[in-house]
C-alpha positions in Angstrom: 15.9 32.5 -54.4 19.5 31.3 -55.2 19.8 28.7 -58.0 21.2 26.1 -55.6 18.2 26.4 -53.3 15.8 26.2 -56.2 17.5 23.0 -57.4 17.6 21.5 -54.0 13.9 22.2 -53.3 12.9 20.5 -56.6 14.8 17.4 -55.5 12.6 17.0 -52.4 8.9 16.5 -52.1 8.8 18.8 -49.1 10.8 21.8 -48.0 14.2 20.3 -47.2 15.2 23.3 -45.0 12.2 23.5 -42.8 13.4 21.3 -39.9 16.8 22.9 -39.9 15.1 26.3 -39.5 13.1 25.1 -36.5 16.2 23.7 -34.8 18.2 26.9 -35.5 15.6 28.9 -33.6 17.0 27.5 -30.3 18.7 30.2 -28.3 22.4 30.2 -27.3 21.7 29.9 -23.5 19.7 26.6 -23.7 20.6 23.9 -21.3 22.7 21.3 -23.2 20.6 18.3 -22.2 17.4 20.2 -23.0 18.8 21.0 -26.4 19.8 17.4 -27.1 16.4 16.0 -26.1 14.2 18.6 -27.9 16.3 18.7 -31.1 16.2 14.9 -31.3 12.5 14.9 -30.7 11.8 17.6 -33.3 13.9 15.8 -35.8 12.1 12.4 -35.3 8.7 14.1 -35.2 9.3 15.9 -38.5 10.8 12.8 -40.1 7.8 10.8 -39.0 5.4 13.4 -40.5 7.2 13.4 -43.8 7.7 9.7 -44.0 4.0 9.0 -43.4 2.7 12.1 -45.2 0.7 13.0 -42.1 -2.4 15.0 -42.9 -3.9 17.8 -40.8 -6.9 15.6 -39.9 -4.6 12.8 -38.6 -2.4 15.3 -36.7 -5.5 16.8 -35.1 -6.6 13.4 -34.0 -3.3 13.0 -32.2 -3.5 16.4 -30.6 -7.0 15.6 -29.3 -5.8 12.3 -28.0 -3.2 14.1 -25.9 -5.7 16.8 -24.8 -8.2 14.1 -23.7 -5.4 12.4 -21.7 -4.7 15.7 -19.9 -8.4 16.3 -19.2 -8.8 12.8 -17.7 -5.7 13.0 -15.5 -6.1 13.9 -11.8 -4.9 12.7 -8.4 -6.7 9.3 -9.0 -5.7 8.6 -12.6 -2.7 9.5 -14.7 -4.0 8.9 -18.2 -0.9 10.5 -19.9 1.3 8.0 -18.2 -1.1 5.2 -19.0 -0.9 6.2 -22.7 2.9 5.9 -22.5 2.5 2.5 -20.8 0.4 0.9 -23.6 2.9 2.3 -26.2 5.7 0.6 -24.3 7.5 3.9 -23.7 7.7 3.7 -19.9 9.0 0.1 -20.0 11.6 1.1 -22.6 12.8 4.1 -20.6 12.9 1.9 -17.5 15.1 -0.6 -19.3 17.4 2.1 -20.6 17.7 3.6 -17.1 18.4 0.2 -15.5 21.0 -0.8 -18.1 22.8 2.4 -17.9 22.9 2.2 -14.1 25.2 -0.8 -13.8 27.2 -3.2 -15.8 27.8 -5.6 -12.9 27.4 -9.3 -13.4 25.5 -9.6 -10.1 22.9 -6.8 -10.6 20.6 -5.2 -8.1 16.9 -6.1 -8.1 15.5 -5.4 -11.6 13.3 -2.4 -12.0 9.9 -2.1 -13.6 7.5 0.8 -14.3 6.0 2.9 -11.6 2.6 2.8 -13.2 -0.2 5.4 -12.9 -1.6 4.4 -9.5 1.3 5.2 -7.1 0.3 7.5 -4.2 2.7 9.5 -2.1 2.6 9.2 1.7 1.2 5.7 2.1 0.7 4.9 5.8 3.8 4.0 7.8 3.2 0.5 9.4 4.9 -1.7 11.9 6.6 -4.9 10.6 4.2 -7.8 10.5 1.2 -5.6 9.9 -1.5 -6.2 7.3 -2.1 -3.8 4.5 -5.6 -5.3 3.8 -8.6 -3.4 5.1 -12.3 -3.3 4.4 -12.2 -6.0 1.7 -15.4 -8.0 1.6 -13.8 -10.8 -0.5 -11.3 -12.7 1.6 -8.8 -13.0 -1.3 -5.7 -15.2 -0.9 -4.0 -13.8 2.1 -0.2 -13.8 1.8 2.7 -13.4 4.2 5.5 -11.7 2.3 8.9 -11.6 3.9 12.6 -11.2 3.0 15.7 -9.2 3.5 17.0 -5.9 1.9 20.7 -6.2 1.2 23.5 -4.3 -0.5 23.8 -6.2 -3.8 27.7 -5.9 -3.8 28.5 -6.7 -0.2 25.4 -8.8 0.8 25.2 -6.8 4.0 21.7 -6.1 5.3 20.5 -2.5 4.9 19.1 -0.7 7.9 16.5 2.0 7.4 15.3 0.8 4.0 11.8 1.9 3.3 9.6 -0.5 1.4 6.6 1.2 -0.1 4.1 -1.4 -1.4 0.8 -1.3 -3.2 -1.5 -3.6 -5.2 -5.1 -4.0 -6.3 -8.1 -5.5 -4.5 -9.5 -8.9 -5.7 -11.9 -6.9 -7.9 -8.8 -5.6 -9.9 -9.2 -2.0 -8.6 -6.7 0.2 -6.8 -8.3 1.9 -3.8 -8.4 5.3 -5.5 -10.5 3.7 -8.3 -12.9 2.1 -5.9 -15.3 4.1 -3.7 -16.0 1.0 -1.6 -12.4 0.7 -0.4 -10.9 2.7 2.5 -8.5 5.4 1.7 -4.9 4.1 1.2 -6.1 0.5 1.4 -3.7 -2.1 0.2 -0.8 0.3 0.6 1.9 0.6 3.3 5.5 1.7 4.1 7.7 -0.5 6.2 11.2 0.4 7.5 13.9 -2.3 8.1 15.9 -2.6 11.2 19.6 -3.5 11.5 19.0 -7.1 10.2 17.5 -5.6 7.0 14.5 -8.0 7.3 10.9 -7.1 6.5 7.5 -8.9 6.6 3.9 -8.0 6.2 0.6 -9.4 5.1 -1.0 -8.7 1.8 -3.1 -10.4 -0.8 -2.1 -12.6 -3.7 -2.8 -10.2 -6.6 -5.0 -10.9 -9.6 -4.8 -9.9 -13.3 -6.8 -6.8 -14.2 -7.6 -4.6 -17.1 -6.0 -1.1 -17.2 -8.6 1.6 -17.6 -9.6 1.6 -21.3 -12.3 4.2 -21.4 -9.9 6.9 -22.4 -7.1 7.6 -25.0 -5.0 4.5 -23.9 -8.1 2.3 -24.5 -8.6 3.9 -27.9 -5.0 3.0 -28.8 -5.5 -0.6 -27.6 -8.7 -0.9 -29.6 -7.2 0.6 -32.7 -4.3 -1.9 -32.5 -6.6 -4.9 -31.7 -4.9 -5.4 -28.4 -6.2 -6.5 -24.9 -6.0 -4.2 -21.9 -4.9 -6.8 -19.3 -2.0 -6.9 -16.9 -0.7 -10.0 -15.1 -1.0 -10.3 -11.4 1.6 -8.2 -9.7 2.6 -6.2 -6.6 4.3 -2.8 -6.8 7.3 -1.6 -4.8 9.3 1.5 -4.3 12.4 1.0 -2.2 14.6 3.8 -0.8 17.5 3.6 1.6 20.3 5.9 2.9 23.2 5.9 0.5 21.5 3.6 -2.1 19.7 4.1 -5.4 15.9 3.9 -5.3 14.3 0.8 -6.8 10.9 1.1 -8.6 9.8 -2.4 -9.4 7.0 -5.0 -9.6 7.0 -8.7 -8.9 4.7 -11.0 -10.9 2.9 -14.2 -10.1 4.6 -16.7 -12.3 1.3 -18.7 -12.8 -0.7 -15.6 -13.8 -2.4 -15.2 -17.1 -0.9 -12.5 -19.3 2.6 -12.9 -17.9 3.7 -13.6 -21.5 1.5 -10.8 -22.9 1.5 -7.8 -20.5 -0.4 -4.9 -21.9 2.3 -2.5 -20.8 5.4 -4.8 -21.5 6.7 -4.6 -17.9 7.4 -8.3 -17.1 11.0 -9.4 -16.6 12.1 -13.0 -15.9 13.9 -12.0 -12.7 10.7 -10.5 -11.3 8.6 -13.7 -11.6 7.8 -15.2 -8.2 6.0 -18.3 -6.8 3.3 -18.0 -4.1 3.8 -21.0 -1.9 1.1 -22.8 0.1 1.5 -21.7 3.8 0.3 -23.7 6.8 0.3 -22.9 10.5 -0.6 -19.2 10.2 -4.3 -18.4 10.4 -3.7 -15.1 8.8 -2.3 -16.4 5.5 -2.9 -19.1 2.9 0.3 -18.3 1.0 3.9 -17.4 1.7 6.0 -15.2 -0.6 9.7 -15.0 0.2 11.6 -12.3 -1.7 14.8 -10.5 -1.2 15.7 -7.1 -2.5 19.2 -6.1 -3.5 20.0 -2.4 -3.7 23.0 -0.6 -5.4 24.8 2.3 -3.7 25.2 5.6 -5.5 28.9 4.7 -6.2 27.9 1.2 -7.5 25.9 2.8 -10.3 26.7 5.5 -12.8 25.7 8.8 -11.2 22.7 10.5 -12.7 21.5 7.4 -14.5 19.3 5.5 -12.0 16.4 7.2 -10.4 17.5 10.1 -8.2 15.5 11.1 -5.2 12.4 9.3 -4.0 10.3 12.2 -5.2 11.9 12.2 -8.7 11.4 8.4 -9.1 7.8 8.5 -7.9 6.9 11.3 -10.2 7.7 9.4 -13.4 
């Protein structure tokens, strides 16, 4: 070994050349973005291991946590995504994506995490329909309505698809609950020329995220609760516009200030208003969505296709 290398290795507790050797193994034909992401990840992981003097037993615990998340994940539950949620990673990535997308003073509707309970191909429904089926508890029936507009021009957007989903009064999404009909509390609505939408749903309730798996182990280890504030999920798509993945939160709900997955934003807080004169609803929820066009946002920074956004 050269004298300089011997001297350098004695100045470090661990091999100072190891990470560089791993990075140097990358081939010349790698995609530049893949190289940027993986090299940064490797560097941070190696620095983390050295800084904390990670032991083999501790590392294996982390590996088993990831393996368990994979084993538990299926069409009804995305435990890997849930693990990212309780660590705040999905909310952080959401913030980064949204901030990069536009620097406008009047911004589009704020985004929020997709969450692990989205399902593709929710039923297409007529405006004014109700997404509530087979629920024994009456819940707080709500008439939600508003307009989807272009955030820059204010013009109504025709052909905007509003994909909506939320839990039942027992705090369960339909794929978690064998007593609910398939695709219950889900629906897709398409706007006409006026950009307006309306449908009936329930006023949501706070609920605990599933904590019988790796995500729950993390919460328990950190002495944290598993609860989310009451919210409704949305995925909006429209011709020529960037998709919006978001949630709106009941301002009066418990856990608004302490969301287990850190997704609450001030602009997404809403008020459910007492509603009279409609036998189908006890509450009214007016809410307008503002969408950015592809040219209004920095290309490649916000979402992409519906399928890409929904597969997060």
